[in-house]
C-alpha positions in Angstrom: -63.5 22.2 -18.3 -59.9 21.0 -18.6 -57.4 21.9 -21.3 -58.6 21.6 -24.9 -56.1 20.3 -27.4 -56.4 21.2 -31.1 -53.9 19.5 -33.4 -52.9 21.7 -36.3 -53.5 20.0 -39.7 -50.9 22.3 -41.2 -48.3 19.8 -39.9 -50.2 16.7 -41.1 -49.2 14.5 -44.0 -51.1 16.1 -46.9 -50.8 12.9 -48.9 -52.6 11.1 -46.1 -55.1 13.7 -44.7 -57.8 11.1 -44.3 -55.5 8.9 -42.2 -54.4 11.8 -40.1 -58.0 13.0 -39.6 -59.0 9.5 -38.4 -56.0 9.6 -36.0 -57.3 12.9 -34.5 -60.8 11.5 -34.3 -59.5 8.5 -32.3 -57.3 10.6 -30.0 -58.1 12.7 -26.9 -58.0 15.8 -29.0 -60.9 18.2 -28.8 -60.8 20.3 -32.0 -59.2 20.2 -35.5 -57.2 23.4 -36.0 -57.1 24.5 -39.6 -54.9 27.4 -40.7 -56.1 29.2 -43.9 -53.3 31.3 -45.4 -53.7 33.5 -48.5 -50.1 34.4 -49.4 -50.9 38.1 -48.8 -51.5 38.5 -45.0 -48.9 35.8 -44.5 -46.2 34.7 -47.0 -47.5 31.1 -47.5 -50.6 29.7 -49.0 -52.3 26.7 -47.3 -55.7 25.1 -47.5 -58.4 26.2 -49.9 -62.2 25.4 -49.7 -62.1 22.0 -51.5 -59.5 20.6 -49.1 -61.4 21.9 -46.0 -64.5 20.3 -47.4 -62.7 17.0 -47.5 -61.4 17.4 -44.0 -64.9 18.2 -42.8 -66.2 15.0 -44.3 -63.8 13.0 -42.2 -63.6 15.1 -39.0 -65.8 14.0 -36.1 -64.7 16.8 -33.9 -65.3 20.6 -34.1 -63.4 22.5 -36.8 -61.4 25.4 -35.4 -60.6 27.5 -38.5 -58.0 30.2 -38.3 -58.1 32.7 -41.1 -54.7 34.3 -41.8 -56.1 36.3 -44.7 -56.9 39.8 -45.7 -60.6 40.8 -45.8 -61.8 37.8 -43.8 -65.3 39.2 -43.7 -65.7 38.3 -47.3 -65.6 34.5 -46.5 -67.7 34.1 -43.4 -70.6 32.6 -45.2 -68.3 30.2 -47.1 -66.6 28.9 -44.0 -70.0 28.5 -42.2 -71.2 26.4 -45.1 -68.1 24.2 -44.8 -69.1 23.4 -41.2 -66.6 25.5 -39.2 -67.4 25.6 -35.5 -65.0 28.3 -34.5 -63.9 31.0 -37.0 -61.0 33.2 -36.0 -59.9 36.3 -37.8 -56.8 38.4 -37.2 -57.1 41.7 -35.4 -54.6 43.1 -37.8 -56.6 42.1 -40.8 -60.1 43.3 -39.6 -61.0 46.9 -40.2 -64.5 46.5 -38.8 -63.8 43.9 -36.1 -67.1 44.3 -34.2 -69.2 43.8 -37.4 -67.1 40.8 -38.4 -67.5 39.1 -35.0 -71.3 39.8 -35.2 -71.5 38.2 -38.6 -69.5 35.1 -37.5 -71.8 34.6 -34.5 -74.8 35.3 -36.7 -73.9 32.2 -38.7 -73.9 30.1 -35.6 -70.1 29.8 -35.2 -67.9 30.8 -32.2 -66.1 34.0 -33.0 -62.3 34.2 -32.5 -59.7 36.9 -32.7 -56.1 36.1 -33.4 -53.2 38.4 -32.3 -49.8 38.5 -33.9 -46.8 38.3 -31.4 -46.3 42.1 -31.3 -50.0 43.1 -31.0 -50.9 44.0 -27.4 -53.8 42.1 -25.7 -55.1 45.3 -24.2 -56.5 46.3 -27.6 -59.2 43.6 -27.1 -60.5 44.8 -23.7 -63.3 47.0 -25.1 -64.8 44.0 -27.0 -63.7 41.0 -24.8 -67.3 40.1 -24.1 -68.0 39.7 -27.8 -65.1 37.3 -28.4 -65.4 33.5 -27.8 -61.8 32.7 -28.4 -58.6 34.8 -28.4 -55.8 33.1 -30.3 -52.5 34.3 -29.1 -49.8 33.7 -31.8 -46.7 32.4 -30.0 -44.8 32.3 -33.3 -44.9 34.7 -36.3 -47.8 33.5 -38.4 -47.4 31.9 -41.8 -44.9 29.0 -41.1 -45.1 25.8 -39.1 -42.3 24.5 -36.9 -41.1 27.8 -35.4 -39.7 28.3 -32.0 -42.0 29.5 -29.2 -41.8 33.2 -28.4 -41.2 33.6 -24.7 -43.1 36.9 -24.2 -46.2 34.8 -24.8 -46.4 34.0 -21.1 -46.8 37.6 -20.2 -49.6 38.1 -22.8 -51.5 35.1 -21.5 -51.3 36.3 -17.9 -52.4 39.8 -18.9 -55.3 38.5 -21.1 -56.5 36.2 -18.3 -56.7 39.3 -16.0 -58.7 41.2 -18.6 -61.1 38.3 -19.1 -61.7 38.0 -15.3 -62.0 41.7 -14.7 -64.8 41.9 -17.4 -66.5 38.6 -16.3 -66.0 37.3 -19.8 -66.2 33.6 -20.8 -63.6 34.0 -23.5 -61.2 31.1 -24.1 -57.4 31.7 -24.5 -55.9 29.7 -27.3 -52.1 29.4 -27.9 -50.9 28.8 -31.4 -47.3 28.1 -32.3 -44.4 26.1 -30.9 -46.5 24.4 -28.1 -44.7 21.4 -26.7 -44.6 19.5 -23.4 -41.9 21.9 -22.3 -44.1 25.0 -22.2 -47.7 23.6 -22.1 -47.8 23.3 -18.3 -46.8 26.9 -17.7 -49.2 28.2 -20.3 -52.1 26.4 -18.7 -51.1 27.6 -15.2 -51.2 31.2 -16.5 -54.7 30.8 -17.9 -54.5 29.1 -21.4 -57.6 27.0 -22.3 -56.8 25.7 -25.7 -53.4 24.4 -26.9 -52.8 24.2 -30.7 -50.0 21.8 -31.5 -48.8 20.9 -35.0 -45.2 19.6 -35.5 -45.1 18.4 -31.9 -48.0 16.1 -32.5 -47.6 15.0 -36.1 -43.8 14.6 -36.0 -43.9 12.5 -32.8 -43.6 8.7 -32.9 -47.0 8.2 -31.3 -49.2 11.2 -32.1 -52.1 9.9 -30.0 -49.9 9.5 -26.9 -48.5 13.0 -27.5 -52.0 14.4 -27.7 -52.9 12.5 -24.5 -49.9 14.0 -22.8 -50.9 17.6 -23.6 -54.4 16.9 -22.6 -53.3 15.7 -19.2 -50.6 18.3 -18.6 
């Protein structure tokens, strides 16, 4: 399949979102990564429904929506209606995770589960076959531009083992601090999807930067 690259629009220029969406469309990127923050589960507040609707109108690639919010199950229908292709909820925010994943898939979306840096991947083993994407947070959620947490490598390796032992088709996504300095090792250990925000949008040539990650 090759490595998938999902530029994070949290690092885009909010005054020029249409321009940045068109750049991602024209690039080798595979998905648009959209972080939804509520100011409760994480300190910051990011995109609301109207902004995502605007992004969806310009995006020609799948929308990978990452809910960093409490009670994510309340919004499954709304994000399905917005055109989300992947909908990821946090393990730490989901009281009835099985039910939430079923609801996401029932709406025709891929179901994702995100793990904060200190949440062990072992917790997902009982339901790994019900998860399409595991998003391993390699920074503390809520802020862009943070440094990559080194223990992420061990988590990727361990999760890859769990996926293979259970004959699952789950993809491993890495979110936070991904650059050309750590991408190769992450992919070698079993990562399938690289989310990159600041590294892409702060670079001199974002399309070339995306291409570099894609061909790592």
